[in-house]
C-alpha positions in Angstrom: -14.3 -4.0 33.2 -17.2 -6.2 32.3 -16.9 -9.4 30.3 -18.2 -7.7 27.2 -15.8 -4.8 27.6 -12.9 -7.3 28.1 -13.9 -9.2 25.0 -14.1 -5.9 23.0 -10.7 -4.8 24.3 -9.1 -8.1 23.4 -10.6 -8.0 19.9 -9.6 -4.4 19.4 -6.0 -5.0 20.4 -5.8 -8.2 18.3 -7.4 -6.7 15.1 -6.0 -3.2 15.5 -8.7 -1.4 13.4 -6.4 0.2 10.9 -3.7 0.8 13.5 -6.0 3.2 15.4 -4.9 3.7 19.0 -7.7 3.3 21.5 -7.6 3.9 25.2 -9.8 2.0 27.7 -11.4 3.6 30.7 -10.4 7.0 29.3 -11.5 10.1 31.3 -13.6 12.7 29.5 -14.4 14.7 32.6 -16.7 14.3 34.4 -17.1 10.9 32.8 -15.1 7.8 32.1 -15.4 6.4 28.5 -15.2 2.6 28.1 -13.0 3.2 25.0 -11.9 6.3 23.3 -10.0 7.1 20.1 -8.7 10.5 21.1 -7.4 11.5 17.7 -10.9 10.9 16.1 -12.8 12.2 19.2 -14.7 8.9 19.3 -16.1 7.3 22.4 -17.4 3.7 22.4 -19.6 2.6 25.2 -20.5 -1.0 25.8 -23.7 -1.1 27.7 -25.1 -4.1 29.7 -28.6 -4.7 30.9 -28.2 -2.3 33.8 -28.4 0.5 31.2 -31.9 -0.5 30.1 -33.7 1.0 33.1 -35.5 4.4 32.6 -33.1 6.1 35.0 -30.0 4.7 33.3 -31.3 5.5 29.8 -31.9 9.1 31.0 -28.4 9.2 32.5 -26.8 7.8 29.3 -28.7 10.3 27.2 -27.4 13.2 29.3 -23.9 11.8 29.2 -24.1 11.4 25.4 -25.3 15.0 24.9 -22.5 16.3 27.1 -19.9 14.4 25.2 -21.3 15.5 21.8 -21.3 19.0 23.1 -17.6 18.7 23.8 -17.1 17.5 20.2 -17.0 13.8 20.7 -18.9 11.2 18.7 -20.5 8.5 20.8 -21.2 5.0 19.6 -23.2 2.9 22.1 -23.4 -0.9 21.6 -24.9 -3.5 23.9 -23.3 -6.5 25.5 -25.6 -8.5 23.2 -24.1 -6.8 20.2 -20.6 -7.7 21.4 -21.5 -11.3 22.0 -23.6 -11.9 18.9 -22.1 -9.6 16.3 -18.6 -8.5 17.3 -17.4 -8.2 13.7 -20.4 -5.9 13.0 -19.6 -3.8 16.0 -16.0 -3.3 14.9 -17.0 -2.6 11.3 -19.2 0.2 12.7 -16.3 1.5 14.7 -13.9 1.3 11.7 -16.3 3.3 9.6 -16.2 6.1 12.2 -12.5 6.3 12.4 -11.7 5.8 8.7 -10.8 9.0 6.8 -13.7 10.1 4.5 -13.5 8.8 1.0 -12.3 11.2 -1.6 -15.0 12.7 -3.8 -15.6 10.5 -6.8 -16.6 13.5 -9.0 -13.9 14.7 -11.4 -12.3 18.0 -10.7 -14.0 21.1 -12.3 -12.8 22.3 -15.7 -10.7 25.4 -15.8 -12.8 28.4 -14.8 -15.5 26.3 -13.1 -15.9 25.8 -9.4 
């Protein structure tokens, strides 16, 4: 686990994100996700500078497409995001695992739909 992943995991365990249970290094064959919220089918990848090469960007794109094809949502953040804006990273994750807000429109009148 990288330093940024360890920091992310520590923060996640400490703050809990609405009691959501995450797994670290979770297998989603043939890949291993840095973090996964299985109930929400959400994968969070923390990418360091090694992911910035053309080959790695292509590999990450292929991996993301595969995971999305299996019904997973994928959030990629960089180590820089974790170091400089950890609260923002976790707000983004929380927004993806929170239940959708109820419609604010009033219910239809009798006979309308």
